C-alpha positions in Angstrom: 82.4 122.4 81.4 80.7 124.8 83.8 82.7 127.5 85.6 82.0 125.7 88.9 83.2 122.4 87.6 86.3 123.9 86.1 87.2 125.5 89.4 86.8 122.3 91.3 89.0 120.5 88.8 91.7 123.1 89.1 91.6 122.9 92.9 91.8 119.1 92.9 94.7 119.1 90.5 96.6 121.6 92.6 95.9 119.4 95.6 97.2 116.3 93.7 100.4 118.1 92.9 100.8 119.1 96.5 100.4 115.5 97.7 102.9 114.3 95.1 105.5 116.9 96.2 105.2 115.6 99.8 106.1 112.1 98.6 102.6 110.8 99.5 101.6 110.0 95.9 104.6 108.5 94.1 104.5 107.7 90.4 101.0 106.7 89.2 99.7 105.6 92.6 96.7 107.0 94.5 93.3 108.2 93.4 91.2 111.3 94.1 87.7 112.5 93.4 85.1 115.3 94.0 81.4 115.4 93.8 79.6 118.8 93.4 76.6 118.9 95.8 73.4 117.9 94.1 75.0 116.2 91.1 74.4 112.5 90.3 78.0 112.0 89.1 81.5 112.4 90.4 84.8 113.4 88.9 87.7 111.0 89.6 91.3 110.5 88.5 91.7 108.2 85.5 93.9 105.2 85.9 97.7 105.1 85.3 98.5 108.8 85.3 101.7 110.1 86.9 100.7 112.4 89.7 103.6 114.8 89.2 102.3 115.7 85.8 98.6 115.2 86.4 96.3 117.7 84.7 92.6 118.5 84.5 92.5 116.4 81.3 93.3 113.3 83.4 90.1 113.6 85.4 87.0 111.8 84.2 83.3 111.5 85.1 81.6 108.4 86.5 78.1 107.7 87.8 77.4 106.6 91.4 77.9 103.0 90.4 81.4 103.8 89.2 80.7 103.5 85.5 82.3 106.0 83.1 80.0 108.7 81.6 80.7 109.3 77.9 84.3 108.3 78.4 86.3 105.3 77.0 89.1 105.7 79.6 89.4 103.5 82.6 88.7 105.0 86.0 90.8 104.1 89.1 90.5 100.4 90.1 89.2 101.7 93.5 86.4 103.8 92.2 83.8 101.7 94.1 85.4 102.8 97.4 84.8 106.4 96.3 81.1 105.7 95.4 80.7 103.9 98.8 82.0 106.9 100.7 79.8 109.4 98.8 76.7 107.2 99.4 77.4 106.7 103.1 78.0 110.4 103.8 76.2 112.8 101.5 78.1 115.8 103.0 81.4 114.5 101.6 82.4 116.4 98.4 86.1 115.2 98.1 88.0 112.0 98.7 91.8 111.7 98.8 94.0 108.7 98.9 97.8 108.6 99.7 100.6 106.0 99.6 103.1 107.5 102.1 105.9 105.5 103.6 104.5 105.9 107.1 100.9 105.0 106.3 102.1 102.0 104.3 104.4 100.7 107.0 102.1 101.2 109.9 99.1 99.7 108.1 101.2 96.6 107.4 102.6 96.3 110.9 99.3 96.9 112.7 96.9 95.1 110.3 96.4 92.1 112.7 95.2 94.5 115.4 92.7 95.9 112.9 93.2 99.6 113.7 95.7 102.3 114.5 94.8 104.2 117.7 95.6 107.8 117.7 95.3 109.8 120.9 97.1 112.6 122.8 98.3 114.6 119.8 97.4 118.3 119.6 97.1 118.2 115.8 94.2 115.7 116.1 92.0 118.8 116.5 92.6 119.4 112.8 90.2 116.5 112.1 86.6 117.6 111.7 84.7 117.0 114.9 87.7 116.4 117.2 87.7 119.1 119.9 90.6 118.0 122.2 93.9 116.2 122.1 92.4 113.8 124.7 90.1 112.3 122.1 90.8 108.9 120.6 90.6 108.2 116.9 90.7 104.6 115.8 91.6 104.4 112.2 90.5 100.9 110.9 92.9 98.8 108.8 91.3 96.6 106.2 93.2 93.8 104.4 94.4 95.0 100.9 92.3 93.3 98.3 91.6 93.4 94.5 88.0 92.4 95.2 86.5 95.9 95.4 82.9 94.8 95.9 83.8 92.6 98.9 86.2 95.3 100.3 83.4 97.9 99.9 81.0 95.6 101.8 83.5 95.1 104.6 84.0 98.8 105.0 80.2 99.4 104.9 79.7 96.9 107.7 82.4 98.6 109.8 80.8 102.0 109.1 77.4 100.7 110.3 79.0 100.2 113.8 81.3 103.3 113.6 79.3 106.1 112.1 81.9 108.7 113.0 84.5 107.1 110.7 87.0 109.7 109.5 89.2 107.6 107.2 90.6 104.1 106.9 93.8 102.3 106.0 94.4 99.4 103.6 97.1 97.2 104.8 100.4 97.8 103.0 98.6 100.1 100.7 97.6 103.5 102.0 95.1 106.0 103.5 91.7 107.1 102.5 90.1 110.2 104.0 87.6 112.8 102.9 85.9 116.1 103.7 83.1 118.5 103.0 85.4 120.4 100.7 88.7 119.8 98.8 90.4 122.1 101.4 89.0 120.0 104.3 90.0 116.7 102.8 93.5 118.1 102.2 93.7 119.2 105.8 92.6 115.7 107.0 95.4 114.2 104.8 98.0 116.5 106.3 96.8 115.8 109.8 96.8 112.0 109.4 100.2 112.0 107.7 101.7 114.1 110.5 100.3 111.8 113.1 101.6 108.7 111.3 105.0 110.3 111.3 104.8 111.0 115.0 103.4 107.6 115.8 106.1 105.8 114.0 108.9 107.8 115.5 107.5 107.4 119.1 107.3 103.7 118.7 110.7 103.5 117.1 112.3 105.6 119.9 110.4 103.6 122.6 109.0 106.7 124.3 105.6 105.1 124.9 105.2 102.0 127.0 103.5 99.5 124.8 103.0 95.7 125.5 102.9 94.9 121.8 106.1 94.1 119.9 108.1 97.0 118.6 108.0 97.9 114.9 111.4 96.2 114.5 110.2 93.1 116.3 107.2 92.9 114.0 109.4 93.1 110.9 111.8 90.5 112.3 108.9 88.1 113.0 107.7 88.5 109.5 111.2 87.7 108.1 111.7 84.7 110.3 
């Protein structure tokens, strides 16, 4: 393992532990990867590993088709989503995925709308390319699916029409976002999770006029 590769692995594991400590990666959930610029493989979390005790030994190498390279272990079931993101945006070097309470709830409640619209928040400027709180970021919500090839195709079609895509939600599942470095991807996770928290609490407290049903109304409708 080269010094560069070892450093990237240590950085990613430290990031994974941070996400677990925030409650955004409970138990064995979530998956993460990095791709060193110029390399034809990526390093990704292996399947079924507790994120609280995750170590560099729990990372594995796959090719850009998602197949393990000299490794008998199973990569994350969502490896194809990682390979799609790297192929669509060559500047991306790290992809992170979280299962927070807020991103799970909001992606479930707003899945019929197809996106979560974020605007007016100062912290949005922590997202790469966003210069003002007056910007609008539409975070698409895709139906959760075990059919990774079809899900990847659906995301690719959306990306064709929205080339500035900064992340996406899977309904009832969680958030994917990325960056040009591990640090940038981590920052994007923190920004989105803060915004989800704010969004949920604003809707719950009724501080924003919204013609759509409230969160509680949506849940009541699903139970009826």
